[in-house]
Residue, then its C-alpha position, 0 to 999 in steps of 0.5 A: m521463496l515465491q509460489i505462484t498459481a495462475d491461469g493466465a500470463w503473469t510477471v514478477t519483478i524483484a528489486p531492492i527496497a531502495t528502488a521503491p519510490v518514496a511516499s510523499a504527503q499526497l499519494s494517488g494511483a490505481g491498482d497495486a503499488v509499493y512505496r517507502y515511507e520515511g516520515a514521522t508518525a502520522v494519520a493517513a486519510v485514505s480513499h478507494d473507489g474500486s469494487s473488490n478487495f482494498v488492502l493497505h499494509q505497513s511493514d517495517g521489515a519484521w511483520p506487515d501491519l494490516l491497516i485496511n482490508e475492505i471490499g469495495a469503496y473505502q474512505g477513512s483514516v488510519p495511523l501510520m507508524a514512523g518510518p522507515s517502512l513500506l506501504l503495500i497497496t492492493a487495489d482494483g480501483a483508484w486510491t489516494i493516501a494523504t498524511s497529516 
């Protein structure tokens, strides 16, 4: 179920999880994104250059794990659990995620 409150134009796209792009070892983008993570347990080096909220969740379908929730620019490292899972990114600026 979705409940959407907005004061401007918006759209919602609902698609099967299988259609989400698979996360590579080096990801980059700007704004919100969703990726399938199919890798092993890893450490992710993460950066964000926006000025508002930056959030990274990892969800295995049971409950999302909040990895990062910062306002503004961010640079740090977080552990990723082994996949399969989803990486859910909320950002207002450019970001990178590199796993090792």
